N, C-alpha and C positions, 0 to 999 in steps of 0.2 A: 741835452734836452731834458726838461723836467718830466719825471715819471711818477705814476701812482705807486706809492710804496705799500701802505697798509691801511686797513679800516680798523678803527678802534671801537670796540663794543663794550660798554660798561655792563658788567655782570655781577650779580650778588654771589654767584657760584661759578667761576670760570671753568673749572674742571667739568662740572655737570653739564653746563651749556655747550661746551666744546664737544663733549662726548655725544650729547643728543644730536647736535648738528652732524657730526661725523657718521653716526649710525643711520640717521635719516637719509643722508645723501650718499652713503657708502664711500666716504672720503676719510683720509688719514688726518689725525690731529696729534699734537704733541704738547707736553709741558714746556712752557717757556722758561720762566725763572722767577726769582724773587728780587724785588728792588728794595732792599732794606732801608736805604736812605729816603725813600719815598713812601714806604709803608704799603706798597702794592705788589701784586704778583700777576702772572698771566699764563694763558694757554693759547696755542697758536695752531693755525692750519695754513700750510704753505701752498700757494696756488701757482698755476702756470704763469708765464711771462713776468717772473720776478716780482710777485706780489704776495701778500698774505693777510690773514684775518687774525686780529688779536682780541681775545676776551680778557679784559682788564678788570681786576677786582681789588678792593681795599682790604689789606690784611691788618694794618694798624691804623685805626682811624685818627688817633691823635697825631701821628707822624704825617699822615696824608693831609690833614687839615692845616698843618703849619708849613707845608711845602711851598717853595717859591716857584716851582715848576707849574706853568699854566695848565698843562695837561693833567697833572695830578690834582690840582685845585678843581678843575672841571669834573674829574672823576669823583672826587670827594663830594662835590655838590650834587652830582647825579645820584650818588648813594643816599645822601641826605634827603633828596626829593623823591626817592624810590623810582628813578628813571632807569630803565634797562633797555639796551639796544644801541645802535650806532650813534655815537656822540661826536666823533671827530675822525679826521683822516690825515695822513701824512703824504707829502709830496717829496720824492727823493731827488736830491741834487748831488752833483759830484764835487762842487766847490762852494761850500757854505760861506766862506770868507768873501767871495764875490758879492753875495747878497748883503752881507754885513756892511761892506764898504759902500755898496750902492745905496742902501737904506740910509747910511750916515750922510752921504753926499746929498741925497734928495730930501732929507728930513723926515723920512718914514719911520714911525715909531715901531719898536719891537722889544721883545724880551728875550734874553739869552745872549750867546748860545749856552745851552745847558748840556753838559757832558753826561753820558750814560754808559753803563757797562754791566755785563753779567758774564759769568763763567759758563761756557758751553759744556756739554756732556763729555767731550773729548779732552776737557781741561784747558782748552784755549780760551782766551779772553776776547769777547766781542765788545767793541766800543763804537759809540756813535755820538753825534752832536745834534741838538735840536734848536731851531730858531722859530720864534713865534711873532710874526708881524701882527700889528693891530691897527685899527682905524678908529679915530675918535668920533667920526661922524656916523658910526653904526655900531650896534650891539651884537651884530652877527659874528658868530665864531668863525674865524678864518682857519684854513688848513695850516699846519706847521710844516716847516722844511726839515728834512733829516738828511744827514750825511753819515754814511757808514765807513768804518775803517776796513781796509783789506777788501775781501770779496763781498762783504756785507752779510746780511742776515739770511744766509742760505744754508740749509742743512747739509751735513757731510754725506748723508745717505740720500741719494737722489730718489729712492723709493718713498721718501717722506714728502715729495713734491707732488701734489695732486695735478691732474691734467686738465682741470677746469680753470680757464683763464679769467683774469679780471677784464671786465668790459667797460663799465661806465660808473662814474660817481656823479650823482645829481645833488646839487645844493638847492634847496628851496628856501628862499629868503624874501622878506617884505621889501627889501631895497635892492632890486636887481641891478640897476644902473651903477650904484656904488660898488657892488660886488664885482661887476664886470670891469670897472675901472681898475680895481685892485688887481685883478688877474692880468689885465692888459698892460697897465703902466708899471705896477710894482713887481709882478712875477714875469713879465715879458712873454706871456702866453699869447698865441695867435688864435683869434676867433675865426674858425673855418666856415661857420655858418651861424645863423641866428642863435646866440646864446650857447654855442657849442665850441669847446676848445680841445685841440688835439694835444694829448700827452704822448709820451714815448710809447706807452703800452696800453692805451685806451683813450676814452673820452671823458671830459668834464663838462657837465651841463649845468646851467643856471636857470632856475625857474622861479616864478612867483609862488610863494607859499611858506611852509615852515618844515624844518627837519631835513634829514639826510636820507638818501636812497642810494644803495650800492648794488651793482649787478655783477655777478661773476658767472658769465654765460647765462644759464637758465635759473640760477639761484639769486634771489633778491633779499636784501636786508633793507628795512625801512623803519625810521623813527618818525612818527607823526606828532 
């Protein structure tokens, strides 16, 4: 089943913003790592039910601007436009090749898969792949799919996992019906009630409007 993986927050200072968040909510945050090939770096807060929050910043603007990775391009654009806050989210799948084959069969456009990796503090290599579906009939940013190697992006020290769970990701879009068709037809998500889709570890809502809203229990992130 498709799960919510993580919320991407563009930040001009990921370390500072993660620490402010952690201090305010009395939660644990950790350095993520540097993505030298993308010109970015991140800080993280691991949450309950196998989810996390990522504060993503640009370290090398020239590298980020030339990246072919849609998430990095989006982050570089947010930096250029001085937009800070949640800009994207990832949905976790166990077999990304299934979606590649399905998208090819159905003529669904996408970019990727893009491989990623970083060295963890224990010296082990964390690897993942990302797939970015897109729709010609809408300019709405769609979530990307991510597949992790091994056990995934889980800290070795369980004390670094906060007990606050992911609850809901809300997409506000001007084209609700097109977005719903994408979720139902392309990602095979089941609409459990009006504009609400069940994920493995929470809910995905689609509303009329603009921007993202994410809820981790009592904590809310929103970009308007």
